[in-house]
N, C-alpha and C positions, 0 to 999 in steps of 0.2 A: 362948666363939669358934668358929665351927663353920666347916671348910673342907670343898671338895667337891673330888677325887682322880680325873679323868678319864685314863683308861687306855683303849688302844687294844684292838680286839678281832680285828687283822689279824694274818695270821701267815704269810705267803707273800710274799717279796721281789719283787716285780713279775712276771716270766718265767723268773727262774730258775732257778724250783723251791725255793729255799734258805730256810730258816725263819728269820723275824723276829719281831717284838713288839715290846715297849718293852723299854727298858736297863733292867737290874735296879737298877744303882745309881743310877739318877734314879728308883725308885719307894722303894727300900729310904733310901738318904738323907732325903726332902723327909717322908719318913713318920715319921721320927724326929725329925727338927726339931722339926714341929708336935707332935708326940705328947709329947715334954718340956717344949713351952711349953706345955699343958693345954688344947692344939686341939684339939675334936670332930670325928671324922673321920669322914668316909662316901667311899667310894669306887665307882667305878659307869665301865661302857663300854657299848659299845653291843649289847652280844650279853649283856651280864652274867656274871656266872659268875668260872672262872679267866681273866684275862687272857694271852695268851701272851706269854714270856718269851724275847728275844733269845739263841739259843744263844751266841751267839760274848759276847754281856754277862757270861758266867761260867765263862770260859778264864780259867783260874787269872791269865795277866796285868793281868785287868781288876778282880781281886779287890780289895776296900776293907773298911775298918775297918764300913762300916754293913751290906754285903752280911754280915759275918761274923755278927753281931748280928741279923741277919734269918734268917738259916740255925738259928740258935739260936732262936729266939721263934716256938713252933706259933702262940700267940695272934695272931702277925700276920699269918702265914703261912694262919691259917685266915680272918682279915682279908681278903686280898688274893682269896683263893681263890672269894670270893663275893662279888663286888663286884656291884652294885645295875646293872637297866638304867637305860642315857641316857634314855630315855626317859618314863622316870617321874620326872624331876631337875626341880626348878625354883627359881629361885633365891631365891626368898624365903624357903628355909629355911638358907640359907649368910650368911655374912660376905664370902667370895671363892670362887675356881676357880682350880685347879693343875693345870697339864697336865704328867707328865712326858714326857720323850720315847723315841728309839727308831727306826727307820724304818718302822715300823706303820702311827703316826698318819697318814703323808704319805698314807695310801692309803684308809682310812676316816675317819677324825676330818676332815682337811683339807675333807670334801665332804659330810660328816654334814647334816641340815639341823637333828635335834635339836642337836647340838652350837654348830653358828653362832647359832642363835636362843637358844640357852643363853649364851654368850658372851656375845651382845648384851642381854640383860637384866641379865647380872649389868651387865657396864657401863654401860644406861642407867638402871640403878638407883644409879651412884656406886658400886659394890663393883669391888674388885681384882680384876684378871685377870692370873694366872702362868701362865709355859709356858716350858720349856727345852729344849735342845739343838734336834730335828727337830718339838720340838713349835708355835714358832712358826709356823711353814706352817700349822697350823688356823686361823690367824687371817686368809689371803688371800682369804677370802669373807666376813670378818666385818666389816658397816660401824658405825658412829655419825654420827648427823646425816646420812647418804647422800654419806658417803666412806670407804674403807677405813680401818678403825678405827686403824691404825698412821699414815696420812699424817703426816707433819709430826712422829713423833714419833721418839725417840731410842729405838734397838733394836738386838737383836741374835740371833744363832742359829748351828746349824751351819753354818760357810762354806764357802767355795765348795772350797779348799783343803783340809781339812778332809775333806769329800764326797770330791774326789780322791786323799787318802794311802789311805783306804777302799776305792778303787775304785767308785764304786757313784755317779757321776757323769750315765751313762747308762743308770743301771737306775730313779733315781729319776723319779717324775713330775715332778717340779722343783726349782729348785734356792733351797733356804731364802733363802740370800741375796740373790741374782736377784730372788728375788720379791719378796722384801721391799722391796727397792731399786726395783723396779717401779711400787711398790700405793705408795710416797711416803716408807716409811719412810727415816730418819737413822741408815742400819746403822753399826754398830760394830764393831771385833772384836781381840782380842787374837792372839799367834802361838797356831799350833792349841795344841789342848789345855790349855791354859792355864785356871784359873779365872775367869771374867767374867759379871758379872750388871747389869744396869740396872736403875733404875726411875723412868719416866718418867709421873708422875700416879699412876696408878690403874694403868699396864699394868709389869710387871715381866715380861722376857727372861732368858736365860743362854742363853751361846753352845755347851756342850756338857755331855758327863756330869759333869763336872768342875766345873762350874758348878753341880750342883744342890743343892748345900747353900747356895752362896750365895745362891741364887735364894729358896729357901724361906724362907732367913734376913731374907732381901730381905720378903717378905711378913709373914711374923710381924710384923717389925719396924714396916712399913709400918698393919698391923691394930692394933698396939698404942697408934701414934699420936705413937710418935715421931719424932723431924726426920728428914728426908730425907738423906742421904748428901751428901759430895759430889760435884757433879756431875748430882745428879737436879732433876728442874723439879717446880714444882707441876701441881695438876691443872687 
């Protein structure tokens, strides 16, 4: 099986001047879930090369076992440093696509024509699309059969209360929770920072950084043809 992971190339947090990017746990944990499952991975980003890491994601209080493993893994670091250019990616070469979050995708991938077209191509081909934390925001201009891709779907993503807690409600281009609801998504959530992922047909979404492993595992399960879990709905 082959999975494409799409990372942000955006590194500035709105007009604050502060750095952002992808959340390291949300890249590292899914990477190892996929690799340990024997999945062939390709990493891509709008600009190619090294995607920016949100410096806050690497603070001592945010360390995880997957991040510790990544920091000792020179081969994985090399893979992350040499992402392919998003515009060169085609759904035909892969079985699914996975979007890690962090605040960066809110500015570039959410509006990127190549990303939008790629997601639509995957979904129209009957292939799964997965996104965690802020990355469900990249779906906000994606359509399926003339309607928002998330319309009528059970979804989750970074919640309004989580955004309030990190004090970026007024900085982000839009609130993930509000936008997914506006587009007709059936938004669900757990308490702040708890792991929570939803599979609804071919669409998988995770709530926050703690949900990155669960979101990746859900995608592996879907690709393996295993029966979907309790609460999941058919395609």
